[in-house]
TIGU-413337 format. One record per residue: x, y, z of N, C-alpha, C in turn; residue in three letters. Coordinates in steps of 0.1 Angstrom, whole numbers, plus 2048, in hexadecimal, padded with zeros to 3 digits. Each point is the difference from the previous one (the first is absolute). Last residue first. Layout:
BEGIN
XYZXYZXYZAla/...
end
This chain:
BEGIN
7A99659F47FA80E800809809808Asn/8037D07F580480580D7FB80E802Asn/7FB7E77D77F77FA80A80480580EGly/8268017DD7F28017FC7F77F880ATyr/8318057FD7F980780B7F18017FDAsn/81E7ED7E18037F880C7F880680CGlu/8008167D57F87F48008017F880EGlu/8098367FC8077F37FD7F67F5802Asn/7F18327F38017F780B8077F37FCLys/7F58387F18067F37FC8027F880CLeu/7DD82B7F38097F98098057F37FAThr/7F08327EA7FD7F180080A7F980AIle/7FD8307EF7FB7FC80D7FC7F2802Gly/8168177DB7F28007FF7F97FC80DLys/8308027FC7FB80D7FC7F08017FFAsp/8187D68067FF80880C7FA80E7FEAsn/8077E47DB7F67FB8087FE80880DIle/82380B7E37F38037F97F47FB809Ala/82C7F480D7FE80E8027F28057FBLys/80F7D47F87FD80180E7FC80F803Val/8107F57D57F27FB8027FC80380FMet/82C80B7F47F78097F97F17FC802Lys/8247E580F7FE80B8097F680A7FALys/7FA7CD7F280A80A7FF7FD80C80ASer/7EF7CC8077FD80C7F980C80A801Pro/7F67CC80780C8088017FF80D7F9Glu/7DE7DD8088038057F280E808800Ser/7ED7EF8298027F57F78038037F2Asn/7F382082180E7FD8018047F47F7Glu/7D38108088078057F480F7FD800Leu/7DA7F58228097F77F98078057F3Gly/7D581A8108077F68098087F77F7Ile/7E78338008057F57F78087F7809Ile/7D882B80680A7F78058047F57F6Lys/7E08247F880680580D80C7F7804Lys/7DD8107D48097F680480880680CLeu/7DC8147E37FE7FD80E80A7F6806Asn/7FF80F7D17FF80C8087FF7FD80FPro/8127E87D37FA7FB80D80080B80ALeu/8138057D47F47F97FD7F87FB80DLeu/82C8157FF7F680A7FF7F27F97FDAsp/8287E68037FC80480D7F480A7FFLeu/81A7F07DA7F47F98037FA80480EAsp/82A80F7EF7F58077FA7F37FA803Glu/8277EB8117FE80D8067F58087FAIle/8107D47F17F48018087FE80E807Ala/8267F37E57F58047F87F3801808Lys/82A7F08127FE80E8017F48057F7Asn/7FE7CD80F80B8087FB7FC80F802Thr/7F37CB8157FB80D7FC80C8097FCIle/7FB7C780080680D8067FA80C7FALys/7EF7CE80B8018087F380480E804Phe/8117D681E7F48087FD8028077F3Val/81A7D28047FF80D8077F38077FDGlu/8167CA8047F78097F87FF80E808Asp/8187D780F80780B7FA7F88097F7Gly/7F27DA81C8087FB7F580780B7F8Cys/7E28098248097F78068097F97F6Gly/7DC81D7F380C80880580A7F7807Pro/7DB7F67D98047FA80D80D808805Asp/7D47FA7D880A8098068047FB80ETrp/7E07ED7DE8097F980880C809805Phe/7DC8127E47FA7F780A8097F980APro/80182D7E48097F58007FC7F780BGln/7E38237F680A8027F58097F47FELeu/7E28008247F88007F38098017F4Gln/81180382C7FC7F27FD7F77FF7F4Tyr/80E82B80E80B7F97FC7FD7F17FCIle/7DF81E8138038027F280C7F87FBPhe/7F47FF82E7F87F87F88038027F1Glu/8268068267F48077FA7F97F77F7Ser/81D7EE82B8018047F27F38077FBGly/80D7F182E7F97F67F88018027F1Gly/81481C8227F28008037F97F57F8Gly/82E8057FA7FE7FF80F7F2800804Leu/8108077D37FE7F28047FE7FE80FGly/80682A7EA80C7F87FB7FD7F1802Ser/7DF82D7F98027F480980B7F87F9Asp/7ED8348008077F77F88057F5808Gln/7D68258048097F78078077F77F5Tyr/7E08328098067F67F780A7F7807Leu/7D482580B80C7F98048047F67F5Thr/7DB81F7FB80780780B80D7F9804Thr/7D78027D780D7FA80480780980AVal/7D780A7E77FD7F780C80D7FA806Lys/7FD81B7D77FF80980C7FE7F780DAla/8017EC7D580D80480480080880DLeu/7D77F47EA8067F580780E804806Leu/7EA8207E67F87FE80C8067F4808Glu/81280A7D680480A80A7F97FE80DHis/8047D57E07FA80D80080680980BSer/8137D57E37FE80480E7FB80F800Leu/8077D37DC7FB80E8027FE80380EAsp/8217DC7E57F58018097FD80F803Leu/8257EB7E57F58077FA7F4803809Asn/8277E981080580C7FA7F48087FALys/7F87D581280280A80A80580D7FAPhe/7FA7DD7E27F380380680280B80BTyr/8267ED7EB7F98097F77F3805806Lys/8197E081880780D8007F980A7F7Lys/7F17D48007FC80780C80780D801Val/80A7E57DB7F28057FF7FC80780DGlu/82C7EB7FD7FE80D7F97F28057FFPro/8187E48287F87FC7F57FC80D7F8Ile/82C7F581F7F58097FE7F87FB7F4Val/81A7DA81880480D7FA7F48087FFGlu/7FC7D581080D80380780580E7FBTyr/7D77E97F07FF80880C80C803807Gly/7F47E47D780580D7FE80180980DGlu/7F07D17FE80D8007F980680E7FFAla/7D57F981580A7F780780E8017F9Glu/7DB8187ED80580680C80A7F7807Val/7F08057CD8027F580980780680DAsp/7E28127D380880480C8017F5809Ile/7F48077CA7FE7F780B80A80580BGlu/7EB8227DB80A7F58017FD7F880CArg/7E18207F380B8047F680B7F67FFLys/7D880181E7FF7F87F480A8047F5Asp/7F080083A8088077F68017F77F3Tyr/7EA7F482B7F88087F68088057F5Glu/8137E58247F57F97FB7F88087F5Lys/8268138168057F47F87F47F87FBAla/7F782481E8048057F38047F47F7Leu/7F87F682C7F38037F98038057F2Tyr/8247FB81C7FB7F27FC7F38017F9Arg/8158278128077FB7F47FB7F37FCVal/7E78298198047F28038067FA7F4Asp/7ED8348158067F87F68057F3805Phe/7D582080D80D7FC8048067F77F7Gly/7DD8247EC8017F380880E7FD805Pro/7F782A80C7FB7F37FC7FF7FF7F1Leu/81381E82C8037FF7F27FC7F27FCLeu/7FC80C82D7F880A7F98027FF7F1Leu/8147E98297F67F97F87F680A7F9Gln/82980481F7F38078027F47FA7F8Gln/82B7EA7FE7FE80480E7F2807802Asn/80D7F07D48007F580A7FE80480ETyr/7FE8207DB7F97F47FB7FF7F580BMet/81682B8077F28027FC7F97F37FDLeu/82E80080D7F880780A7F28017FDGlu/81F7ED7E17FF7F880C7F780680AGlu/80A8197DA7F67F67FD7FF7F780CIle/8218208037F38068007F57F67FEVal/82C7F27FB7FD80380E7F2806802Leu/8117FA7D47FC7F38067FD80280FTyr/8108257E87F27FD7FD7FC7F3806Lys/82D80A8017F980980A7F17FE7FEPhe/81B7EB7E18017F980D7FA80880BHis/8028137D47F67F58018017F980DLeu/80C8337F38077F48067F57F5801Asp/7F28297EE80E7FF7FB8077F3804Lys/7C98067FA80B80080A80E8007F9Phe/7CC8127F180C7F77FC80B80280BVal/7C78077FA80C80480880B7F67FCVal/7D87F97EB80080F80080C805807Gln/7FC7D07E580080780D80080F7FFPro/7ED7D87E280980B7FD80080980DLys/7F27C87F37FF80D80880A80A7FBGln/7F77D07F380080C7F67FD80D808Asn/8007D281180D8037FD80180C7F7Phe/7DD7E98268018087F480E8057FDAsn/7E57D681D80C8098008018077F2Tyr/7DD7E180880080780D80B80B7FFLeu/7E47ED7D480C7FE8097FF80880CLys/7DB7EA7DA80580B80780C7FD809Pro/7F97E47D37F980280C80580C808Arg/80F7EC7D57F880C8007F880380DAsn/81D7D97F780880C7FD7F880D801Lys/7EB7D680480980280C80880D7FETyr/7E47F17DD7F880580B80980480CThr/8147EB7DC7FD80E7FC7F780680BLys/80C7D380580B8088017FD80F7FDThr/7E07DF7F980180380E80C809803Glu/7F97F17D47F580880480180480FAsp/81F7E27EE80280D7FB7F580A804Leu/7FC7D280A80B80680880380E7FCLeu/7E07E77E87FB80380E80B807808Asn/80C7EF7D67F780C7FE7FB80580ESer/8197D87FE80980C7FE7F780D7FFLeu/7EA7D680380780380C80880D7FFVal/7EC7EF7D97F780680980680480ELys/8177E77DE80180F7FF7F6807809Thr/8037D07F980880580B80180F800Lys/7E97E77DC7F980080D80880680CPro/8058117CD8057F58087F980080DHis/7FC8217DD7F67F58008047F4808Asn/81B8297F77F48048077F67F5802Pro/8348087F67F87F48017F3803807Phe/81D8247F78057F67F67F87F4800Thr/7F882381F7FD8057F38047F57F5Lys/80A7F882E7F18027FF7FC8047F2Glu/82E7FE80B7FA7F27FE7F18017FFLeu/8178298088047FA7F37F97F27FDLeu/7FC81582A7F78077F78037FA7F1Glu/81B7F28247F37FA8017F78067F5Ile/82B8128038017F27FC7F27FA800Ser/80582B8118008007F28017F27FAAsn/80180582F7F38057FB8007FF7F1Phe/8297F78157F67F58027F38047FAIle/8208228018057F57F77F67F4800Ser/7FA82681D7FD8037F28037F47F7Arg/7F680083580A7FC7F77FB8027F1Ser/7E780982980C80780280B7FC7F5Val/7D47EC8007FE80E80080D808801Ala/7FF7D18047FE8047F27FE80F7FFVal/8047ED82A80C7FF7F97FF8047F2Arg/7D980081B80980A80480E7FF7F8Arg/7E07DF7FA7FB80C7FB80980C803Val/80A7D68138038007F27FB80D7F9Ala/7F57F782D80E8037FF8048027F2Lys/7D57F180880180E80480F8057FFGln/7F77D27F87FA8097F680280F803Trp/80B7DF82080A8017F67FC8097F4Asn/7E17F582180A80980680B8027F6Lys/7DF7E27F47FA80D80180A80A805Ser/80B7D27FE8008067F37FB80F801Tyr/7FE7E682780E8037FC8018077F3Thr/7D67F080E80480B80880E8047FDAsp/7F07DA7EA7F880C7FC80480C808Glu/8137D48098058077F47F980D7FDPhe/7FD7DD82580480E8028038087F4Asn/7F17D27FC7F980580C80280F802Ile/8177E37DE7F38077FC7F980680CSer/8297E780880280C7F77F38077FDLeu/8097D68197FB80B80780180D7F7Asn/8107D57F07F27FE8057FA80D805Thr/82E8007F57F87FF7F47F17FF803Leu/81F7FD82380080E7FB7F78017F3Glu/8097D68127F78078097FE80E7FBLys/8207E67EA7F27FB7FD7F6807808Glu/82D8098097FB8077F47F37FB7FBTyr/8137EB8267FF80E8037FA8087F4Lys/80C7D27FC7F28028067FE80F804Arg/82A7F37EF7F67FF7F57F2802806Ile/8247FE81E80180C7F87F58007F5Ile/8047DB81B7FA80B80880180D7F8Lys/8137D77EF7F18017FF7FB80C807Glu/8318017EA7F97FA80C7F18027FFGlu/81B7FF7D280180780C7F87FA80BPhe/80D7F37CF7FF7F880C80280880DAsp/7FC80D7D080D8018068007F980EAsn/7D88037E680A7FB7F780E7FF806Lys/7DD8158187FE7F27FF80B7F97F7Lys/7FF82F8038047FA80D7FF7F1800Leu/7EF8187DB80F8008008067FA80DAsn/7D18057FC8057F67F780F7FF800Asp/7EC8238187FE7F38078057F47F7Ile/80082B7ED80A7FF80B7FF7F3807His/7DF80B7E180D7FD7F980B7FE80AAsn/7D780E8117FF7F27FB80D7FC7F9Ser/7FB82D80D8037F780C7FF7F27FCIle/7F781F7DE80E8028058037F680CGlu/7D48037EE8087F97F780F801805Arg/7DF8178187FF7F28028097F87F7Glu/7FF82F7FB8067FC80D7FF7F1802His/7EA8117DB80F8017FE8077FC80DSer/7D18028008057F57F880F8007FFGlu/7EB8248158007F58098057F47F8Leu/81282E7EE7F37FA8028017F480ASer/82182B8017FE7F37FA7F27FB803Asn/81882B80C7F27FE7FC7FE7F37F8Leu/82881C8117FA7F780A7F17FD7FEAsp/8208187E47F78088077F97F880CLeu/81E7EC7E180880B8067F780A807His/7EC7DD7E88087FA80A80880B808Thr/7E580B7DA7F97FF80C8087FA80BLeu/8158057D57FB80D8057FA7FE80EIle/8137DA7EB80A80A7FF7FB80E806Ile/7E67D67FD80D7FD80680B80A7FFGlu/7D18067EF8007FA80D80E7FF807Asp/7FA8137D47F980880A8017F980DIle/8157EA7DD80680D8017F980880BLeu/7EF7D67F480C7FF80780680D803Tyr/7DB7FF7E47FC7FD80E80C7FE809Glu/8078057D37FB80D8057FC7FE80FVal/80C7DA7E880C8088027FC80E806Gln/7DE7E27F38077FB80B80C808804Ala/7E880B7D97F880380C8077FB80DAsp/82180A7D77F47F88027F880480DThr/8208217E18007F780C7F37F9800Leu/81E8167D87F27FF8058007F680BAsn/82D81C7F77F87F67F97F2800806Ser/8218238098097F67FA7F87F57F9Leu/7EE82581B8018037F18097F57F9Gln/7FA8038307F37FB7FA8008027F1Val/82680F8187FE7F28027F47FB7F9Thr/80A82E8038097FA7F67FE7F1800Lys/7E98198217FB8037F38087F97F5Lys/8107FD82C7F47F87FE7F98027F2Leu/82581B80D8047F27FE7F47F77FDIle/7F782C80C8068007F38057F27FCIle/7EF80782C7F58027F68067FF7F2Ala/81F8008247F87F47FF7F58007F6Ala/82681F8107FC7FE7F27F77F47FEAsn/81280D82B7FB80C7FB7FA7FF7F2Lys/8157DB8167F38038067FA80D7FATyr/82B7F37F27F77F77FB7F2803806Ile/82481C80E7FE8017F27F57F67FAPro/8018188318067F47FB7FD7FF7F1Asp/7EF82381E80B8037F78077F37FASer/7DC7FF8227FB8067F380B8037F6Pro/8077D882380080E8017FB8067F3Glu/7F37CF8188088077F67FF80F802Lys/7E97D981780B8078068098077F7Tyr/7D87E67F47FC80B80980C807807Lys/7FE7E87CD8027FD80E7FD80C809Gly/8007F97CD7F48048088017FD80FPhe/8247FB7DE7F68087F97F5805809Leu/8237E381080680D7FB7F78097F9Glu/7F27D580D80080A80C80780C7FCSer/8007DC7E27F48088007FE80980BThr/8277E27FD7FF80A7F57F4809801Phe/8077DE82080D8067FF80080B7F6Ser/7DA7E280780080D80780E8077FFTyr/7E87D57EE80780A7F780480D807Asn/7EA7D080880A80680880880A7F8His/7E97E27DF7FD80180E80C806808Glu/7F18057CA80A7FC80A7FB80280EIle/7ED8017CF7F980080D80A7FB80BGln/8088097CF8037F48077F97FE80DHis/7FA8287E77FD7F57F78037F2805Thr/80A82781B7F27FF7FD7FD7F47F7Ile/82D80B80A7F97FB80C7F27FE7FDTyr/8188137DE8047F28027F97FA80CPhe/7FB82E7F77F97F87F78037F1801His/81981F8197F27FF8067F77F77F6Leu/82C80A7F28007F780B7F27FE806Leu/80581F7DD8027F37FB8007F680BAsp/7FD82D80C7F47FB7F98017F27FBAla/8268158137F77FD80A7F27FB7FACys/82180F7E28057F48077F67FC80BVal/7F88297EA7FE7F47F78047F3806Glu/8078298187F27FD7FE7FD7F47F8Met/82D8108067FA7FA80C7F27FC7FELeu/8288107E47F37FB7FB7F97F880CAsn/82781D8087FE8027F27F37FA7FBThr/8147FD82E7F980D7FD7FC8017F1Thr/80C7DC8278007FF7F17F880C7FBAsn/8057F482F80B8097FA8017FF7F1Asn/7E17E58197FD80E80380A80A7FAGlu/8087D17FD7F58047F77FD80F802Leu/8207EB81C8058027F37F58057F6Ile/7F37F582C80980C8008058037F2His/7E67D98067F880C80080980D800Met/
end
């Protein structure tokens, strides 16, 4: 696969030819290649994944596929990677596995285990399939490559029985993408902060402490509703998630709300860590060397946006310059060390 991905001269043609071979021979266990096209762990920039629809188009143009080959293409290459295999496909896979175990004289208890799995498969299948369907709708919604591939098959094989599944998937995907969203990424803030990190402290106070800035932001909810790409919080949460940063940057804070801010607190972790940090970078950990988002001299201009600010706690964590400290003192704002926070 590594060699194939670096074949930049005729990558599309080579992949199409290989995929055509898999389809016409209905190769079992094809995942090493087909996951490059439609696998759930591929990055949008991966060359084969990014061009899956083009490769698929070239593949179906190579020859007239039979109904059985089209069924294999839809079932074993597309739906498999969306975890939407039919019950029959699951049963066939387990049955083949049992046959192989018997041929190779595996222990009876191992064979009985898979026979029991085969027997129970249909009992929970409907519920499992329903859950997988919702996940698949979201995957198709966030992946332009997969969406285009399914749309291509729907148009190319409109009369094939399996195409109905693809049509339903596309219909629900379009509904999913058009549903109302909780988080508005198209805000144009009336008030623009010079220092984004300083704005984070204001958001912390208004959104999470005073709970006046609504809706409260939850990165895991964002991951469920966002459809521009798939956000994997567990994998990406060790760094700042760019969509969260963009949301906070564009978040509109009215002058009325800004007038409510009297105290700001930059938590280094002694107080448990600021909530905004765990939204930006869910696995932020000061014990492992992660630092606060430091405030710079640009925030001096931002002080004018907070007419009732009286106290800033923990600013020493940003190692402020003398210029910043003077500007804060000149405005009559009290600086309090985090270690003394709570001792008033």
